[in-house]
C-alpha positions in Angstrom: 101.1 66.1 92.4 98.6 63.5 93.8 98.4 60.2 92.0 95.4 59.2 89.9 93.5 56.5 91.9 91.8 53.9 89.7 89.7 51.2 91.2 88.1 48.2 89.6 86.4 44.9 90.8 86.7 41.5 89.3 86.5 37.7 89.7 88.3 35.0 87.8 85.7 35.0 85.1 86.4 38.6 84.3 90.1 38.5 84.8 90.9 38.5 81.1 88.7 41.5 80.2 90.1 43.3 83.1 93.6 42.7 81.8 92.5 44.1 78.4 91.0 47.2 80.1 94.1 47.9 82.2 96.3 47.5 79.1 94.2 50.1 77.2 94.2 52.4 80.2 98.0 52.3 80.6 98.8 52.4 76.9 96.8 55.6 76.5 97.9 57.5 79.6 100.2 60.3 78.4 100.6 62.6 81.4 103.4 62.3 83.9 100.9 61.8 86.8 101.6 58.8 89.0 98.8 56.3 88.9 97.7 53.6 91.4 95.6 50.6 90.3 93.4 48.9 92.9 91.8 45.5 92.2 88.9 44.5 94.5 88.0 40.8 94.6 86.8 38.1 97.0 88.0 35.0 94.9 90.8 36.0 92.6 93.2 33.1 92.0 96.9 33.4 92.6 97.5 32.8 88.9 95.4 35.8 87.9 97.0 38.0 90.5 100.4 37.0 89.1 99.1 37.8 85.6 98.1 41.3 86.7 101.4 41.9 88.5 103.3 40.9 85.3 101.1 43.2 83.1 101.6 46.2 85.3 105.3 45.6 85.8 105.7 46.7 82.2 104.6 50.2 83.4 106.6 50.2 86.6 103.4 49.7 88.6 102.4 47.2 91.2 98.6 46.4 91.5 97.1 46.9 94.9 94.8 44.0 95.7 92.0 44.6 98.0 90.3 41.5 99.4 86.6 41.7 100.3 84.6 39.2 102.3 82.3 37.1 100.0 79.5 37.5 102.5 79.5 41.3 102.3 77.1 41.5 99.3 76.2 37.9 98.5 72.7 38.2 100.1 71.7 41.2 97.9 69.8 41.0 94.7 71.7 39.9 91.6 70.8 39.3 87.9 72.0 37.1 85.0 75.2 39.0 83.9 75.5 41.3 86.9 77.4 39.5 89.7 77.9 40.5 93.4 81.2 42.1 92.2 79.0 45.0 90.9 78.4 45.9 94.5 82.1 46.1 95.4 82.4 49.6 94.2 80.3 50.6 97.2 83.2 49.5 99.5 85.8 51.8 97.8 85.5 54.6 100.4 86.2 52.0 103.2 88.9 50.0 101.4 91.1 53.0 100.3 93.0 55.0 102.9 91.1 57.8 104.5 93.6 60.3 103.1 92.4 59.4 99.5 89.4 61.7 98.8 88.8 60.9 95.2 88.9 57.8 92.9 87.9 56.7 89.4 85.9 53.5 89.3 86.0 51.5 86.0 84.1 48.3 85.1 86.0 45.4 83.7 84.0 45.3 80.4 85.4 48.5 78.8 88.5 49.9 77.1 90.0 53.3 77.7 91.0 55.1 74.4 92.2 58.4 75.7 94.3 59.7 78.5 92.6 59.0 81.8 94.2 62.1 83.3 91.5 64.3 81.6 88.8 62.4 83.4 90.8 62.6 86.7 91.1 66.4 86.5 87.3 66.9 86.5 86.3 68.6 89.7 83.7 66.7 91.8 84.3 68.7 95.0 80.6 69.6 95.2 79.1 66.3 94.1 79.1 62.7 95.4 80.1 61.4 92.0 80.4 62.2 88.3 79.0 59.8 85.6 77.5 59.6 82.1 73.8 59.9 81.6 72.2 56.9 80.0 70.1 57.2 76.8 66.6 58.6 77.4 65.0 55.5 75.8 66.6 53.4 78.5 66.5 55.9 81.4 62.8 56.8 81.2 61.6 53.4 82.5 64.2 53.4 85.3 63.3 57.0 86.3 59.6 56.0 86.6 60.3 52.8 88.5 62.6 54.5 91.0 60.3 57.6 91.4 63.1 60.0 90.4 61.5 63.5 90.1 61.8 65.7 87.0 64.1 67.1 85.7 66.7 64.6 87.0 68.1 61.8 84.9 69.7 58.4 85.3 73.4 57.5 85.0 75.4 54.4 84.1 77.6 53.3 87.0 80.3 51.6 84.9 82.5 54.8 84.9 82.5 56.9 88.0 84.5 59.7 89.5 83.8 59.3 93.2 84.1 61.9 95.9 85.2 59.5 98.7 85.2 62.3 101.3 81.5 63.0 100.8 80.6 59.2 100.6 82.3 58.6 103.9 80.9 61.7 105.5 77.2 60.8 104.7 77.6 57.0 104.8 76.3 56.8 101.2 77.2 53.1 100.8 75.0 52.2 103.8 72.1 54.2 102.3 72.4 52.4 98.9 72.5 48.9 100.5 69.5 49.8 102.6 67.6 50.9 99.5 68.4 47.6 97.7 67.1 45.6 100.7 63.9 47.7 101.0 63.0 48.1 97.3 63.5 44.6 95.7 60.4 45.0 93.6 61.7 48.2 92.0 65.3 47.1 91.4 66.3 45.9 87.9 70.0 46.9 87.9 70.9 46.4 91.5 73.7 48.8 92.6 73.1 51.2 89.7 69.4 51.6 90.4 70.0 52.2 94.1 72.8 54.6 93.4 70.5 56.6 91.2 67.7 56.5 93.6 69.8 57.9 96.5 72.0 60.3 94.5 69.6 61.5 91.7 70.2 65.2 92.6 73.8 64.9 93.8 75.8 63.9 90.7 77.7 65.7 88.0 77.1 64.8 84.3 80.1 63.8 82.3 80.4 64.1 78.5 79.0 61.0 76.9 82.3 60.1 75.3 83.5 58.9 78.8 81.1 56.0 78.8 80.2 55.2 75.1 78.0 52.2 75.5 77.0 49.4 73.1 73.5 51.0 73.0 74.9 54.3 71.8 76.9 52.6 69.1 73.8 50.6 67.9 72.0 53.9 67.4 74.8 55.3 65.2 76.0 57.9 67.7 78.5 60.4 66.2 80.4 60.6 69.5 84.2 59.8 69.3 84.6 57.7 72.4 87.2 58.2 75.1 85.9 55.0 76.9 84.0 52.2 75.2 81.8 50.3 77.5 80.6 46.9 76.3 77.2 47.0 78.0 74.6 44.3 77.8 74.8 40.5 78.0 76.8 40.1 74.8 80.5 40.8 75.3 83.3 41.1 72.6 85.2 38.1 74.2 82.3 35.7 73.9 80.2 36.8 70.9 80.2 38.6 67.6 80.0 42.0 69.3 79.8 45.1 67.0 82.8 46.7 68.7 84.8 43.5 68.9 87.7 45.0 66.9 88.2 47.7 69.5 88.5 45.0 72.2 90.8 42.7 70.1 93.3 45.6 69.5 94.3 45.5 73.2 93.7 41.8 73.7 96.3 41.1 71.1 98.8 43.2 73.0 98.6 41.0 76.1 98.2 37.5 74.5 
């Protein structure tokens, strides 16, 4: 039985939310699958590394820290609440051993409410990734700006099942970085826009409950979320977020 491979990327500013996310992930994993947790960072302090080691020790796990050169993505386009760490997911195929052909990528600003095993077992053999489609009200503008043809849609890159074999085979990360550099005028959400532009016809749609965003909640969506993603510039740890109680539930477990 192959282990579930979960990768995330952070900096010291997002270390606390990442701790909350990992707590929720591990509290709700029910299967007997092994799990490996990779944390990518360029500037994570020794204290925060120690905090993650302590947190995972309760589950008989040791986090695998993957260091990445700060210069790798620092020259690419950023925006207010999206830092260079957002690009680090593009390095996952290179940072993980070549024998690992599949991984789940999770943003720091989310909590996992159901067993991640169900997500892991989704077959992406014939796709480069699986992701959740964004709301049409948001996606339509990005689809136009990026010249994505009909009938294709646009996905949120905060929760991904990545087919690492296909990414390596076709050098997808290089294609995405080249797109960012050549299309600065089109880009609004840097890595996410470029990922959609390159892979618009090569991804598998996941059920929306695997990336239940703040926007879906604000529209009164009836979806019962498996993953809650605190999208937007207001976060539950620094504002009166509408889903703050969901965050605090797991935050209070690690205080």
